[in-house]
MDAnalysis code that builds the backbone (N, CA, C; Angstrom):
import MDAnalysis as mda
import numpy as np

u = mda.Universe.empty(396, n_residues=132, atom_resindex=np.repeat(np.arange(132), 3), trajectory=True)
u.add_TopologyAttr("name", ["N", "CA", "C"] * 132)
u.add_TopologyAttr("resid", np.arange(1, 133))
u.add_TopologyAttr("resname", ["MET", "ARG", "LEU", "LEU", "GLY", "TYR", "LEU", "GLY", "LEU", "ILE", "PRO", "PHE", "ILE", "VAL", "PRO", "ALA", "VAL", "LEU", "ALA", "ILE", "PHE", "ASN", "SER", "ASP", "LEU", "SER", "GLY", "THR", "ALA", "ILE", "GLN", "VAL", "ALA", "GLU", "ALA", "TYR", "SER", "PHE", "GLY", "ILE", "ILE", "CYS", "PHE", "LEU", "THR", "GLY", "SER", "TRP", "TRP", "GLY", "MET", "SER", "CYS", "SER", "ASN", "ASN", "ASN", "SER", "ALA", "LEU", "ILE", "LEU", "PHE", "SER", "ASN", "PHE", "TYR", "PHE", "LEU", "VAL", "ALA", "LEU", "ILE", "LEU", "LEU", "LEU", "LEU", "PHE", "PRO", "LEU", "TRP", "TRP", "SER", "LEU", "ALA", "SER", "SER", "LEU", "LEU", "LEU", "MET", "SER", "VAL", "PHE", "ALA", "LEU", "GLU", "GLN", "LYS", "THR", "SER", "LEU", "PHE", "PRO", "SER", "LEU", "PRO", "HIS", "PHE", "TYR", "ARG", "GLN", "MET", "ARG", "GLY", "THR", "LEU", "THR", "ILE", "LEU", "SER", "SER", "ALA", "SER", "MET", "MET", "VAL", "ILE", "HIS", "ILE", "ALA", "GLY"])
u.atoms.positions = np.array([
    [-9.077, -6.323, 14.444],
    [-8.286, -6.278, 13.220],
    [-8.984, -5.387, 12.185],
    [-10.300, -5.564, 12.078],
    [-11.037, -4.741, 11.099],
    [-10.970, -3.265, 11.450],
    [-11.136, -2.956, 12.746],
    [-11.093, -1.566, 13.179],
    [-9.751, -0.935, 12.831],
    [-8.668, -1.624, 13.154],
    [-7.350, -1.055, 12.836],
    [-7.152, -0.944, 11.340],
    [-7.638, -1.922, 10.595],
    [-7.501, -1.856, 9.145],
    [-8.202, -0.619, 8.554],
    [-9.438, -0.413, 8.980],
    [-10.169, 0.711, 8.430],
    [-9.686, 2.069, 8.980],
    [-9.236, 2.085, 10.227],
    [-8.633, 3.317, 10.735],
    [-7.350, 3.663, 9.982],
    [-6.699, 2.642, 9.473],
    [-5.477, 2.856, 8.686],
    [-5.722, 3.563, 7.349],
    [-6.982, 3.721, 6.987],
    [-7.295, 4.457, 5.758],
    [-7.259, 5.990, 5.967],
    [-7.343, 6.433, 7.218],
    [-7.405, 7.875, 7.502],
    [-6.198, 8.612, 6.858],
    [-4.969, 8.129, 7.015],
    [-3.856, 8.855, 6.391],
    [-3.833, 8.810, 4.880],
    [-4.696, 8.022, 4.268],
    [-4.859, 8.035, 2.815],
    [-6.008, 8.960, 2.405],
    [-7.135, 8.833, 3.059],
    [-8.341, 9.502, 2.638],
    [-8.350, 10.998, 2.976],
    [-7.904, 11.360, 4.175],
    [-7.901, 12.789, 4.582],
    [-7.017, 13.607, 3.644],
    [-5.783, 13.187, 3.327],
    [-4.985, 13.994, 2.400],
    [-5.613, 14.071, 1.007],
    [-6.257, 13.012, 0.569],
    [-6.906, 13.054, -0.756],
    [-8.038, 14.090, -0.754],
    [-8.834, 14.124, 0.298],
    [-9.928, 15.110, 0.394],
    [-9.359, 16.525, 0.469],
    [-8.321, 16.703, 1.279],
    [-7.684, 18.028, 1.379],
    [-7.117, 18.480, 0.043],
    [-6.536, 17.540, -0.683],
    [-5.974, 17.865, -2.013],
    [-7.065, 18.266, -2.982],
    [-8.177, 17.575, -2.944],
    [-9.314, 17.902, -3.824],
    [-9.777, 19.301, -3.597],
    [-9.878, 19.684, -2.307],
    [-10.381, 21.031, -1.974],
    [-9.290, 22.072, -1.890],
    [-8.069, 21.679, -2.262],
    [-6.920, 22.592, -2.301],
    [-6.746, 23.343, -0.975],
    [-6.846, 22.607, 0.107],
    [-6.696, 23.154, 1.445],
    [-5.264, 23.662, 1.689],
    [-5.168, 24.574, 2.632],
    [-3.828, 25.062, 3.006],
    [-2.981, 23.919, 3.616],
    [-3.642, 22.941, 4.139],
    [-2.962, 21.804, 4.749],
    [-2.650, 20.687, 3.767],
    [-3.054, 20.823, 2.529],
    [-2.941, 19.724, 1.596],
    [-1.476, 19.314, 1.318],
    [-0.575, 20.279, 1.254],
    [0.826, 19.955, 1.025],
    [1.416, 19.049, 2.090],
    [1.207, 19.420, 3.324],
    [1.690, 18.568, 4.437],
    [0.975, 17.232, 4.487],
    [-0.353, 17.285, 4.254],
    [-1.123, 16.025, 4.263],
    [-0.677, 15.078, 3.185],
    [-0.344, 15.605, 2.004],
    [0.133, 14.776, 0.901],
    [1.477, 14.133, 1.286],
    [2.333, 14.878, 1.940],
    [3.629, 14.315, 2.348],
    [3.398, 13.155, 3.355],
    [2.433, 13.359, 4.254],
    [2.083, 12.297, 5.205],
    [1.596, 11.074, 4.474],
    [0.674, 11.252, 3.517],
    [0.129, 10.126, 2.753],
    [1.243, 9.414, 1.974],
    [2.140, 10.148, 1.381],
    [3.217, 9.542, 0.614],
    [4.139, 8.715, 1.489],
    [4.521, 9.261, 2.634],
    [5.370, 8.514, 3.566],
    [4.620, 7.302, 4.117],
    [3.342, 7.485, 4.436],
    [2.532, 6.412, 4.967],
    [2.377, 5.278, 3.932],
    [2.187, 5.629, 2.674],
    [2.016, 4.580, 1.668],
    [3.299, 3.761, 1.542],
    [4.468, 4.398, 1.656],
    [5.735, 3.655, 1.640],
    [5.775, 2.715, 2.825],
    [5.371, 3.234, 3.990],
    [5.354, 2.392, 5.219],
    [4.440, 1.199, 5.081],
    [3.271, 1.410, 4.504],
    [2.302, 0.328, 4.343],
    [2.818, -0.735, 3.359],
    [3.425, -0.281, 2.280],
    [4.018, -1.223, 1.321],
    [5.093, -2.063, 2.019],
    [5.924, -1.432, 2.797],
    [6.975, -2.139, 3.529],
    [6.368, -3.107, 4.554],
    [5.338, -2.646, 5.276],
    [4.684, -3.464, 6.274],
    [4.054, -4.721, 5.649],
    [3.311, -4.537, 4.578],
    [2.648, -5.679, 3.920],
    [3.635, -6.663, 3.370],
    [4.632, -6.192, 2.674],
    [5.594, -7.107, 2.061],
    [6.542, -7.685, 3.115],
    [6.769, -6.962, 4.184],
    [7.578, -7.494, 5.285],
    [6.893, -8.675, 5.951],
    [5.561, -8.659, 5.973],
    [4.818, -9.771, 6.589],
    [4.974, -11.058, 5.784],
    [5.378, -10.908, 4.532],
    [5.567, -12.106, 3.696],
    [6.690, -12.991, 4.218],
    [7.639, -12.410, 4.925],
    [8.737, -13.183, 5.475],
    [8.203, -14.254, 6.430],
    [7.303, -13.827, 7.308],
    [6.707, -14.785, 8.241],
    [5.839, -15.814, 7.509],
    [5.102, -15.373, 6.523],
    [4.261, -16.294, 5.751],
    [5.106, -17.320, 5.012],
    [6.308, -16.930, 4.575],
    [7.151, -17.858, 3.854],
    [7.566, -18.998, 4.759],
    [7.663, -18.741, 6.051],
    [8.025, -19.802, 6.998],
    [6.914, -20.834, 7.158],
    [5.663, -20.375, 7.063],
    [4.539, -21.280, 7.299],
    [4.279, -22.232, 6.114],
    [4.724, -21.809, 4.915],
    [4.531, -22.733, 3.767],
    [5.850, -23.030, 3.064],
    [6.944, -22.710, 3.711],
    [8.298, -23.026, 3.215],
    [8.476, -22.571, 1.749],
    [8.171, -21.301, 1.520],
    [8.269, -20.742, 0.168],
    [9.216, -19.556, 0.180],
    [10.430, -19.791, -0.256],
    [11.431, -18.706, -0.243],
    [11.147, -17.656, -1.321],
    [10.289, -17.923, -2.273],
    [9.931, -16.955, -3.293],
    [9.314, -15.704, -2.661],
    [8.596, -15.888, -1.579],
    [7.956, -14.718, -0.893],
    [8.978, -13.750, -0.379],
    [10.106, -14.267, 0.116],
    [11.155, -13.394, 0.597],
    [11.777, -12.600, -0.576],
    [11.950, -13.254, -1.721],
    [12.476, -12.562, -2.899],
    [11.465, -11.495, -3.387],
    [10.191, -11.843, -3.444],
    [9.196, -10.857, -3.833],
    [9.155, -9.681, -2.849],
    [9.266, -9.983, -1.551],
    [9.280, -8.923, -0.528],
    [10.415, -7.964, -0.777],
    [11.608, -8.473, -0.991],
    [12.773, -7.625, -1.240],
    [12.618, -6.843, -2.531],
    [12.090, -7.489, -3.550],
    [11.863, -6.830, -4.846],
    [10.937, -5.632, -4.693],
    [9.795, -5.863, -4.041],
    [8.827, -4.746, -3.882],
    [9.430, -3.631, -3.047],
    [10.155, -3.975, -1.995],
    [10.787, -2.930, -1.196],
    [11.753, -2.104, -2.017],
    [12.607, -2.761, -2.780],
    [13.618, -2.022, -3.560],
    [12.975, -1.170, -4.657],
    [11.964, -1.700, -5.313],
    [11.230, -0.939, -6.319],
    [10.582, 0.293, -5.698],
    [9.924, 0.091, -4.554],
    [9.299, 1.218, -3.880],
    [10.314, 2.260, -3.427],
    [11.406, 1.837, -2.873],
    [12.431, 2.779, -2.415],
    [13.029, 3.549, -3.580],
    [13.334, 2.874, -4.664],
    [13.916, 3.542, -5.846],
    [12.945, 4.551, -6.416],
    [11.662, 4.157, -6.551],
    [10.666, 5.074, -7.082],
    [10.461, 6.295, -6.163],
    [10.413, 6.055, -4.877],
    [10.243, 7.142, -3.914],
    [11.414, 8.123, -3.971],
    [12.606, 7.624, -4.055],
    [13.806, 8.476, -4.006],
    [14.096, 9.139, -5.372],
    [13.948, 8.406, -6.449],
    [14.324, 8.929, -7.750],
    [13.207, 9.638, -8.503],
    [11.979, 9.304, -8.198],
    [10.820, 9.900, -8.919],
    [9.780, 10.392, -7.930],
    [10.141, 11.319, -7.039],
    [9.196, 11.718, -5.997],
    [7.907, 12.363, -6.545],
    [7.969, 12.998, -7.697],
    [6.749, 13.597, -8.274],
    [5.762, 12.531, -8.752],
    [6.252, 11.334, -8.996],
    [5.436, 10.230, -9.457],
    [5.120, 9.201, -8.389],
    [5.627, 9.460, -7.162],
    [5.493, 8.468, -6.101],
    [4.025, 8.176, -5.760],
    [3.144, 9.153, -5.720],
    [1.747, 8.877, -5.357],
    [1.112, 7.931, -6.387],
    [1.383, 8.133, -7.648],
    [0.869, 7.237, -8.660],
    [1.522, 5.858, -8.559],
    [2.829, 5.834, -8.392],
    [3.554, 4.547, -8.270],
    [3.086, 3.787, -7.061],
    [2.857, 4.468, -5.937],
    [2.462, 3.743, -4.735],
    [1.042, 3.190, -4.916],
    [0.196, 3.890, -5.649],
    [-1.154, 3.383, -5.924],
    [-1.034, 2.074, -6.701],
    [-0.193, 2.039, -7.697],
    [-0.004, 0.834, -8.500],
    [0.688, -0.285, -7.686],
    [1.618, 0.071, -6.855],
    [2.302, -0.918, -6.030],
    [1.343, -1.541, -5.015],
    [0.493, -0.715, -4.391],
    [-0.492, -1.261, -3.453],
    [-1.400, -2.268, -4.139],
    [-1.843, -1.925, -5.343],
    [-2.700, -2.880, -6.083],
    [-1.955, -4.146, -6.456],
    [-0.688, -4.007, -6.873],
    [0.048, -5.182, -7.298],
    [0.398, -6.080, -6.118],
    [0.624, -5.492, -4.949],
    [0.861, -6.303, -3.736],
    [-0.373, -7.146, -3.450],
    [-1.541, -6.532, -3.520],
    [-2.764, -7.292, -3.272],
    [-2.978, -8.334, -4.334],
    [-2.726, -8.008, -5.582],
    [-2.906, -8.965, -6.670],
    [-2.005, -10.173, -6.460],
    [-0.756, -9.941, -6.088],
    [0.142, -11.072, -5.858],
    [-0.325, -11.918, -4.698],
    [-0.897, -11.276, -3.681],
    [-1.374, -12.034, -2.505],
    [-2.560, -12.950, -2.871],
    [-3.170, -12.731, -4.016],
    [-4.263, -13.603, -4.431],
    [-3.758, -14.910, -5.036],
    [-2.451, -14.997, -5.272],
    [-1.869, -16.231, -5.773],
    [-1.753, -17.226, -4.603],
    [-2.746, -18.056, -4.477],
    [-2.807, -18.948, -3.310],
    [-1.670, -19.970, -3.295],
    [-1.039, -20.195, -4.422],
    [0.092, -21.120, -4.433],
    [1.298, -20.547, -3.715],
    [1.369, -19.219, -3.637],
    [2.495, -18.562, -2.960],
    [2.222, -18.291, -1.462],
    [0.960, -18.032, -1.163],
    [0.602, -17.593, 0.187],
    [-0.213, -18.649, 0.921],
    [-0.066, -18.673, 2.242],
    [-0.886, -19.608, 2.997],
    [-2.362, -19.189, 2.900],
    [-3.228, -20.085, 3.201],
    [-4.665, -19.798, 3.132],
    [-5.008, -18.737, 4.196],
    [-5.659, -17.697, 3.762],
    [-6.059, -16.626, 4.682],
    [-7.592, -16.630, 4.775],
    [-8.134, -16.208, 5.937],
    [-9.581, -16.204, 6.078],
    [-10.256, -15.295, 5.040],
    [-11.456, -15.689, 4.640],
    [-12.199, -14.948, 3.639],
    [-12.420, -13.499, 4.047],
    [-12.776, -13.277, 5.336],
    [-13.032, -11.896, 5.764],
    [-11.788, -11.021, 5.607],
    [-10.619, -11.625, 5.835],
    [-9.371, -10.863, 5.680],
    [-9.112, -10.492, 4.248],
    [-9.312, -11.454, 3.347],
    [-9.128, -11.195, 1.924],
    [-10.089, -10.117, 1.454],
    [-11.326, -10.174, 1.910],
    [-12.322, -9.191, 1.528],
    [-11.960, -7.811, 2.072],
    [-11.526, -7.759, 3.348],
    [-11.129, -6.492, 3.944],
    [-9.919, -5.922, 3.214],
    [-8.939, -6.763, 2.926],
    [-7.730, -6.261, 2.199],
    [-8.085, -5.749, 0.834],
    [-9.027, -6.370, 0.164],
    [-9.465, -5.870, -1.140],
    [-10.053, -4.452, -0.986],
    [-10.935, -4.278, -0.027],
    [-11.526, -2.962, 0.196],
    [-10.487, -1.920, 0.575],
    [-9.592, -2.277, 1.494],
    [-8.545, -1.344, 1.913],
    [-7.643, -0.988, 0.755],
    [-7.305, -1.967, -0.096],
    [-6.453, -1.708, -1.237],
    [-7.119, -0.756, -2.226],
    [-8.367, -1.012, -2.539],
    [-9.097, -0.147, -3.456],
    [-9.131, 1.298, -2.948],
    [-9.482, 1.456, -1.680],
    [-9.638, 2.818, -1.127],
    [-8.259, 3.519, -0.994],
    [-7.258, 2.805, -0.565],
    [-5.929, 3.439, -0.409],
    [-5.337, 3.771, -1.778],
    [-5.474, 2.842, -2.720],
    [-4.967, 3.088, -4.087],
    [-5.690, 4.279, -4.726],
    [-7.019, 4.296, -4.593],
    [-7.774, 5.402, -5.158],
    [-7.388, 6.730, -4.542],
    [-7.159, 6.716, -3.250],
    [-6.718, 7.963, -2.565],
    [-5.392, 8.450, -3.087],
    [-4.449, 7.522, -3.280],
    [-3.128, 7.927, -3.817],
    [-3.267, 8.417, -5.244],
    [-4.180, 7.848, -6.010],
    [-4.418, 8.293, -7.403],
    [-5.008, 9.721, -7.374],
    [-5.951, 9.973, -6.468],
    [-6.523, 11.315, -6.330],
    [-5.440, 12.298, -5.946],
    [-4.572, 11.912, -5.017],
    [-3.478, 12.791, -4.606],
    [-2.593, 13.115, -5.776],
    [-2.310, 12.111, -6.596],
    [-1.463, 12.350, -7.772],
    [-2.104, 13.326, -8.740],
    [-3.393, 13.165, -8.962],
    [-4.098, 14.018, -9.920],
    [-4.345, 15.424, -9.363],
    [-4.775, 15.502, -8.130],
    [-5.151, 16.796, -7.527],
    [-3.959, 17.531, -6.915],
    [-2.985, 16.770, -6.496],
    [-1.840, 17.373, -5.780],
    [-0.896, 18.002, -6.725],
])
């Protein structure tokens, strides 16, 4: 799980580095990072559906749909701001997951890993917004 989690940072970090150095590949890499960030937001919030079954909390399904719709609207209507918006959405998804009353108890190592992954992915999207 840890290996896959940290390997999942590659599509965030490589485009950010390419954007900083204004590489010829930075435009394509940024598009990959932006699409990937949308996918990750959908993946994370989609997992809330299963979690809602384990603690019988229908609010998670509503939050999941809300985050998806906000992400989709921002991606489609404000594409120039999507990298910044996705950075903020990634952080807010993690922040909401810290509400233990909404989510089932998760192992400490997972919460710690998710915190690290969120910081690095959000920072990469912020760098892409600034440098891209």
